[in-house]
N, C-alpha and C positions, 0 to 999 in steps of 0.2 A: 482411530481414524488416521490414515496416512495422508499427509498434505504436501503440496509443493507451493511455493510462494515467490512472488516477485512484485515489482512496482516501479514507478518512475520510468515508464516505457517510452514516452515522448515520441510517438510516431509523428513524423512531419515530412510529408512528401517533398516539400520545397526546401527542406533543410539539407545541409552539407553532409549529414551522416545517414542519409536514408538507406543506402545500400548496407551499411553496417547494422543499422537497426533491423532491417529485414533478415539479414544473415543470422544475427544472434537470436532473434525471436523464432526463426525456423529451428535453431538448435534447441531452444526451450521446448517447443512443441514436440520435437523428437525425443527429448528427455521424458516428457509426460507420457508419450507412447511407450517408452521403454520401461519406466518405473511404475506405471499404472496406479497413480495415487487415487484416493477417494474423493479429493476435492483440490481444485486449483484456486489459490487466493491471490488477488491483485490489490495492492494498496492504492491504486489509482494513478492519476496522471497518465492515462492511456494515450492521450494526444498532447502535443506540445502547446497548441492553442486551438482555436475553432477549426474543426476538421474540414478538409476538402474531400471530394469524392474518392480520390486515390487513397487517402488515409483510411476512409471508412471501408473501402473494398479490401484493403490489405489486412486491417484489423479483423474484419468479419471472417476472412479466410483463415486467419491465425486462430481466432477463438473457436470457430467451427471445428477446426482440427482438434483442439484441446477438448472441446465439449463432446467429441466422439468418445473420449475416454472417461470423463468425469464431469460433475457439475463445476461451474465457474462462479465465483462471487467477487465483485469489484466494489471497492469503496471509492466514491468519486473524489478526485483530487482537485487542487486549486487551479490547475491548468485546464481541467475538463470543463467544457461549456454545457449549458443547459441543452438537453435533448440529445446530445451526442452519444451519451452512454445508454439512455433509454432505448435508442434504436437497436442496440446490440441485443437487448433482451427479446426482441421480436424476431430474431433469426430462427430459422427452422433447424434445430440441433437435436442430437440424440439425448443429451443431458441439458438441463437449464443453464442459462447465463443470467445471473442476477446482478443488477447494478443498484447499489444502495446510494441514494442521493440525499438521504437524511440520516436517520439512526434507527436501526431495528435489529431484531434477533431472528436469525434464520436457522432452522434445524436441517442439517445436511449430514448424511453418512453417520448418523447416530451421535452427532455433536451439535451443541448450540453455539452459533457464531454471531457475536454482536458486531455488526458492521457499522462504522461511523464515517460519514463523508467529511471532507474538510469543513471545519466549523466556520460558519459565516456570522459575523457579529450582528449584522442587520437583522437576520432571521431569528437569532437567539433572543434578542431583546425587543422584537417588533411589537409585542402586545403590552409591554411595560410591566409585566408581572414581577420582574426582578429589579425594578427601579431603572433609573436613567444615569446613575453615577458611574464612575470609572470602573467599579467592580461588578457592575450588573451582568456583563457578558460571562464573567467567570462563574458567578453564582448560577446563571442559567445553564452553563455547560456542565457544572457539577451536578445539577439536578438531572440533566440528561443521562450522565454517567450513572447516577444513583438509580434511575429508572431501569437502565440496562442491567445493572447488578440485580435488581429485584427479579427481572425476567430470567436471568441466568441461574439465580439461586433456586428458582422454581423448577429448573430442569434437572432431572436425575441422570446426569451423564457428563462427558467432557465439555469444557467451556473455553472458548477462544474469543479474542477480540481482534478485529481487523479494522485499521483506520488510517486516515491520512492526517498526520499530526505534525505540528512544529513543536518538538519537545524542547523545553527550556534548557539551554546549555548544550544542546547537541552541537557537534563540530562538523564543519564542512570538509570537503576533500583537502583543502589547504591547511586544515588544523585550526581554523578560526572558530571559537565558540560563538553561537548565535543566541543572543538574548534580546528581549524587548521587541521582537517582531509581533505583527498583528496576530492575535489569538494563539499565543504560546500556551502549551499545555504542560503542567508540571507533573513530576512523577507521583506526587501525592494525589493529583487529580486522577491519573490513570489507575492508581491503587483502588479507587472507589468502585471500579467496574467489577472487580472480583473474578477476573479470568485466570485460567491456569497458564496461559501464554498469550502474548500480544504480537501481532504482525503489523508492521507500520511502513509507510512510505512518506517521502517528502525530501529527506536529506539523501543525497546520492552516495555518500560514504557509508559503508556498512558499520553498524555499531549495535550495542545491546546494553540493557540495564536490568538489574534485579529490582523488581517492583513488588514489594511485599511477598517475596518468595517466588515470583513468577518472572520469567524472562520476557522482556519487551524488546523486540528486535526490529531495527531498520534493515530491510532487505538490501538497501542500496540499489542503484540503477544497474541493469544487466549489461550495459555497454557504456562507453565514455561519452556522455551526452554533452558535457561542457569541458572547457579548457581547465587544466589543473587537476583532473581526476586521475591521479597517478596510482591509486590503490587498485588491488585486484578486484575485478568485478565478479559477481556471483548471484546465485539464487539460493533460496532456503528450502530444505526438505526436512520433514520431521514426522513424528508420530505422537498422537495425543490420546490418552486414555483417562479414565476416572482417577487413576493413580498418579498421573502427571504427564509431562511432556519431555520429549527428547528432540533435538534438532541439530543440523549441521549445515554449513555452507558448501555449495558446489560451484567451483569456478566456471565461469562462462568463457567461450573462446573470443572474448572481446579483443579487438586490435589494441596493442600496447600504445601508451602515450609517452613521448619522450620529452623530458624537461631539459632545456638548454640554458645555461648561464653564459652570458657574453660579457667579457671585460674589454673595454676600449683602452688601448695603450696610448699614452700621450705621444 
């Protein structure tokens, strides 16, 4: 299975970077058309916040263009609001657009893809099955990951996980490690899923970890959505077989950001 992946799209019609967002996403769609992958993966944060009609129309046009080439699967991000993504799955497209707002396994192009939306503490511990103490949500999340592992292991083929996660210790674009945020996920948690490769979104700076022999990759944002994002922006392309996964980053034509230090002379 050949895949292309991105995330942290942050479409926002009323934002200052709307034109840049449209331009870079047009380039992504053109790359999909040129490379002809078997699936396009999005780690979520399609929208910056609750969408307006202009956001939805632009995203619908973008995804319809991609879905003319291949199926699309999206893992709901923390910025995505209820029902905003489910509307995308109702578009009339050549290939399906799947938005995962919980956790589930989807078989696409001969591969099993475990898609996981941004974990929400209230939903994980709503029924009290895992207790009410400080560790309840992590026990619940690990149970979800274990269930996904069981489904993936039952599939005789390539296995991938797509998710919107705050990985404990991940670094922002400014180099600041992020720890102690709500619903952090540890590398030992991700190892429970048993995937051959992981595609993730949430942190805008690209990075990757070896998790039990599998690469877990932050795609990073495809354009500079926030101040301080000096790193090169990219998308991920790769191939997954039963034997393993290979991948690389492809730089996007994002507008450079300039950092200026100013010293005031006495």
